[in-house]
DRENTINU-142122 format. One line per 2 residues: number of its first residue (from 1); their letters; for each residue x, y, z of C-alpha. Coordinates in steps of 0.02 Angstrom, whole numbers, plus 32768, in hexadecimal, padded with zeros to 4 digits. Layout:
NUM> a> X/Y/Z  ...;
//
This chain:
1> mk> C0D9/3B8A/F414  C03E/3BC4/F49E;
3> kk> BFD5/3B40/F4CD  BF08/3B5F/F4A1;
5> pd> BE9D/3B5E/F557  BE60/3AB7/F57A;
7> rp> BD95/3AC9/F53C  BCF9/3A6C/F5A6;
9> lk> BCDD/39AB/F539  BC4D/39BF/F4E4;
11> de> BB9F/3925/F504  BBD3/38E3/F45A;
13> er> BC84/38F7/F491  BC66/3896/F544;
15> dv> BC1B/3821/F4EF  BC99/37DC/F46D;
17> wg> BD2A/37EF/F501  BCC0/376E/F578;
19> rv> BCB3/3704/F4C3  BD69/371D/F4B2;
21> ar> BDAB/36F6/F579  BD27/3672/F570;
23> tv> BDB6/360D/F4E2  BE74/363F/F53B;
25> ap> BEB6/35CB/F5B9  BF6A/3601/F616;
27> rr> C000/35E3/F5E2  C04F/3515/F5F7;
29> yp> C107/3541/F5BC  C15C/35BD/F611;
31> kg> C180/366D/F580  C1E7/3624/F4EC;
33> kg> C1B3/356F/F4C0  C13A/3598/F478;
35> sa> C106/3572/F3C5  C139/360C/F345;
37> kp> C07F/3637/F2FE  C04E/36ED/F2CF;
39> lp> BFE0/3732/F327  BF3F/3738/F2E3;
41> sr> BF10/37F8/F2A7  BE6B/384F/F2D0;
43> ed> BE3B/383B/F24E  BE52/378F/F263;
45> fa> BE06/379C/F311  BD73/37F8/F2D1;
47> nm> BD58/3771/F25E  BD58/36F3/F2E5;
49> lr> BCE5/3749/F348  BC5B/3792/F2D2;
51> va> BBB1/37AA/F323  BAFA/373A/F2E9;
53> ps> BA8C/37B8/F2A3  BA2F/3759/F2EA;
55> vs> BA2A/3788/F3AA  B9C6/37FC/F3DD;
57> kd> BA31/388A/F433  B98C/38E9/F448;
59> iq> B930/384F/F4C9  B9E7/3809/F50A;
61> rs> BA25/3887/F561  B971/38D5/F5A5;
63> pg> B973/390A/F663  B935/3880/F6BF;
65> rl> B949/382D/F75E  B9B9/37B0/F752;
67> el> BA12/3740/F79A  BAF4/3771/F779;
69> nn> BAF3/36BD/F76A  BA87/3686/F6E6;
71> dk> BAE9/3670/F654  BB52/35F4/F690;
73> kt> BAA5/3596/F6DB  BA6C/35A8/F637;
75> rr> BB01/3561/F5C9  BB05/34D4/F671;
77> gr> BA46/34AE/F658  BA11/34D9/F70A;
79> ve> B99D/3566/F6CD  B8F2/3549/F74E;
81> vd> B867/352E/F6B1  B7DA/3554/F70B;
83> at> B75D/3553/F672  B764/3508/F5D7;
85> id> B713/3515/F52E  B72C/34A3/F489;
87> lh> B6F8/34E0/F3ED  B712/343A/F379;
89> dm> B68E/3414/F305  B643/34BF/F2FC;
91> tq> B67A/3543/F26B  B6AA/35E7/F26D;
93> ne> B620/3637/F28C  B5E2/35AC/F311;
95> ar> B684/35B1/F375  B692/368F/F378;
97> pa> B5F9/369D/F3C4  B625/3612/F43B;
99> la> B6D9/364B/F485  B67C/36F4/F484;
101> ra> B5EA/36B8/F50A  B66A/364C/F56B;
103> ii> B70D/36E6/F586  B688/3748/F5D3;
105> ra> B626/36AC/F630  B6E1/36A2/F687;
107> ak> B707/3754/F6A3  B664/3762/F6DE;
109> hn> B681/36E5/F773  B733/370D/F781;
111> kr> B77E/367E/F746  B849/368D/F703;
113> cl> B860/3630/F676  B7E9/35E6/F5F2;
115> lv> B834/3547/F58D  B812/3585/F4EE;
117> vt> B80A/34D2/F473  B7F7/34FF/F3CE;
119> gk> B86B/3463/F385  B8EF/345C/F30E;
121> ga> B884/341C/F267  B8F8/33B4/F1C9;
123> rl> B9CB/33F5/F1C3  B9A1/3471/F250;
125> ng> B90C/34E8/F1DB  B892/34DE/F258;
127> vl> B817/3560/F224  B7D5/3566/F2D3;
129> rq> B890/3582/F306  B8D0/3600/F294;
131> nf> B832/366B/F295  B844/366F/F35E;
133> pn> B8A1/36FF/F388  B85D/3770/F2FC;
135> wi> B7C3/3752/F36F  B81D/3771/F40F;
137> kd> B83D/3809/F3D9  B784/3853/F3C5;
139> ps> B75D/38FE/F43E  B6CE/38C0/F49B;
141> lr> B74B/381D/F4DF  B7D7/3889/F4F7;
143> ph> B7B0/38C7/F59D  B785/3820/F5FD;
145> ia> B847/3801/F59C  B8FB/37F7/F5ED;
147> ty> B949/377B/F586  B943/36DB/F51F;
149> aq> B9AB/365C/F4FC  B9D3/35A4/F4A1;
151> ah> B98F/352D/F51E  BA1B/349F/F575;
153> lk> BA39/33F4/F517  B9A8/33AE/F5A1;
155> hg> B920/3417/F572  B913/3405/F4C0;
157> gs> B9C9/3473/F490  B9C9/349B/F3DF;
159> ga> B90E/3483/F3D9  B8E9/3513/F476;
161> wy> B8EC/358B/F4C0  B8ED/35CF/F561;
163> vf> B896/367E/F598  B8D6/36D0/F61A;
165> lk> B833/3739/F656  B842/37DD/F6DB;
167> qg> B80C/37D6/F760  B7BC/385F/F7FC;
169> q> B73F/38C6/F74C;
//
């Protein structure tokens, strides 16, 4: 039987593979002494690794001069925050233009990382927190944004976001 030639991975496949690879550890016992559990099927793996629909791939993969270890630094909370905006106690109509002004101001002052505090809301259903990913997709803001990520616990956890800005504009 002929083997099909390998093809390069798509960006989405590479993201999924990265998530899988982080969960695997080397074998602790010699081969043959493991459990007799059957291996998961392809569908099982696909169901375990479904990409959340709220993640914006077009912004997440925008070209920008980011450090290669930025993802690791973000997960460990070692991000240097250059500017902060707190959207607490604002309505949606107040928060959205305030966020846009803060991003444009930070980009003009060559800031690298903006911390946006949205708050968590009741049962993690805060209106500002839920709308933030949609606001960040605004075409007028996209030229300034390289990527964004949920903040580390020490910067607000699920109630805050890092917005990484493009440099040299």
